[in-house]
N, C-alpha and C positions, 0 to 999 in steps of 0.2 A: 595683631591681625592674623587671622587664619591663613595658612599657605594654600596656594593653588596646587592641587594634586595632579601630577602629570604622569602619563604612561608614554614611554618612548618605544616606537616600533620601527625597526630597521634591521636588515639582515647583516649589517656590518657591526661587529661588537665594539671595535675601536671608536666608531662614531657614536654609538650609544653611550659608551663610557665618557667620552668627551662632552656630550650634551648633558649627561648627568652632573658632571662637575660644574659646567656653566650654569645650569638652572638651579642647582642646590645652593649656589653662591648668591642667588637673588633673595632678598629678604622676604619676598612674598610668594616664593615658589618652592615646591619640594617634589622630587621624583619618587613616585610610589613603586615603580617597577619598569622592567624592560621586556620586550618581546622581539623575536627574530623573524616572525612571519605572521601572516594574517590570522591563521587559526589560533596561534598562541596569543595574539593580540585580543581576539574575541574572548578567549577563556580568561585572560587576566583582567580585561575590562569588566567582565561580569563579577569577578571576585573582588577587585580593588575599587571599583566605582570611581575612576578618576574624573576630575573636572575637565581635563584636556587630554586628548590623545594626539601626539605628534606622529604622523604616519608617512612612511616611505611609500612610493607608488609601485615600484617594480621589485617584487620579492618572490622567492620560491613559493609555489603553491597558490593560495588565494591572493588575487591581485589587490592592490591598494584601494582601487575605486570600489570594488565589491566589498572589501573589508569596511570601508567607510559607510557604504549603504547599510550593511548589517548593523554596524555600531549605532548609527542614527535611528534605525528601526527599533533596536532593543533598548538603547539608552539615549533617548532623544534630548536629554538635558546635557549630555556630554558634548563638549566642543571638540571638533575634529579639524586638525590643521595638517595639510599636506606639507611635508618637508622633502623636497625632491630636487634632482638635477635637471629635470625635464621642463623646458620652456615651451614645448609644443602646446598650442592652444587646445588640442584635443584632450589632453590630460586635465586641463582646467575645466573644460566643458564637462568631462566625466565627473569631476569632483563637485561641481555645481549641481549636477543632476543627482548626485548622491547626498545632497544637502550638507556638504561640508561647510565649515565656517571660515577657513582661511587657506592660503596657498603661499608658501615661502620657498624660494630657491636656496639650495645648499650653498651657493656661492655668495649669498647675502651676508652682510655683517651680522655678528652675533646680536647687536642691538636691535636689528630688524626683527629677528625671531622673538626676542624677549618682549618687544613692544607689541608684536602681533598677538602673543599670548594674552597680554593685558587687554588689548583691544577687543578680542573676541569674548573675553570674560566680562567686558563692559557692555556686550551686546552688539558689537560692531563687526561686520564681515570684512575680511581683508583679502579681496581678490582684485585683479585688474578691473578698474571701474567700468570701462567700456564693455568688457566681457560680461560682467555681472548685469549691466543694464540690458544687454541683448538676451541674456538668459531669462530674465524676468519677463521680457517682452515676447519671448519665444521666437526670436529672429535669427537664430543660428544659421538658418538655411538661406539667408539673403544672398550670400556670395557663392553658394553652390550652383554649379552650372548643369548638373545632371538633370536629365529629363525622364529618367526611367521611373518605374514604380516598384515597390517592394514585392509585388506579386510575381514579377518575372524572376526573382531569385528562388532557387530551390531551398529545401529545408536546411541543408548543410550550410549553404551560403548565408542564410539568415542567421544561423547560429554563430558563424564566424564573424559576421558583421556586428552582431550584438556584442560579442566579446571584445572585438576591436574597439567599439565605442565605449565600453566600460573600462578601457585602459589596459587590457591584457596584451602582452607581447606575443609574437608568433609562437615562441617555444611554449609559453604558458597555455596558449590555446591548444596547441598540439597535445600537451600533457592532459589537459582537461577533457579533450574529445578523443583521446587515445589514438591519435594519428601522428604521422611524422611531420616534421616542420616544413619539409618541401611541399607536402600536400596543402598545408595551410597557406604557404606563400602562393601556390598556384591558385587556390581558392580565392585569395585576396585579389589576385590579378583578374580573375573572372568577374568578381564583384565590380571592380573598377571599370572593366570593359562594358559590362551590362548597364551600369548606371551612368557611364560617362564621367566618372569621378576618379581622380588619380591620387590625391593626397589624403593622408589620414584625417586631417582636419575636415575636409569636405565630406568624408565618409561619416564622421561623427555628426556633423551638421545634418546630413541626410537622415541618420538614425534618429536623431532628436525630432526632426520634422515629422517622421513617420510614426513616432511613438514607440520605437523599438526598445527604448530603455526602461519601459514599464516592467515592474516585477523583477524577479531574480534571473540572472543569466542561467542558461541550461548547464 
């Protein structure tokens, strides 16, 4: 049987090496390569054409959600699985919007990751079932309490909101927009105050409702 070709993307070399040993020990899997950030992941995916990309979400440079979006746009047949420590629903929302195929927590047993790879290769998505159903129905906004409209945000605030919704951390947004991290934190507070939303989850729901995740982040 042909092996499932896998690209591992994480900014921690020790984790990448451990995953390589684990996956290469499976009779139906083989690791084709590793990458330490989003830009390297895109380059190696284009060259290696893996069947599965295991993708960390918070890395230097290009965020995991945006990396997933670009991978699915360029290589739509490649399966993308988030492998992350983040249980926050907003990250799962971002990966669903990027058309990823699965989401596995790093604290999960090794068997869970191995089975998820096999499941997505069989055509099955592996996300939280309730979250996936709401994504398909477009109902992320149901529990958001904000009553504002995107029009009341200025251009900078919309940029920051979009990047937050795509899964970028404050420091990554600051680097991308060439601002300091305190400016981003202040901007995020203003966004929350204007929209009447405080949590990252509610901000992501709002962004999805308003169609702010369409296209590529600035």
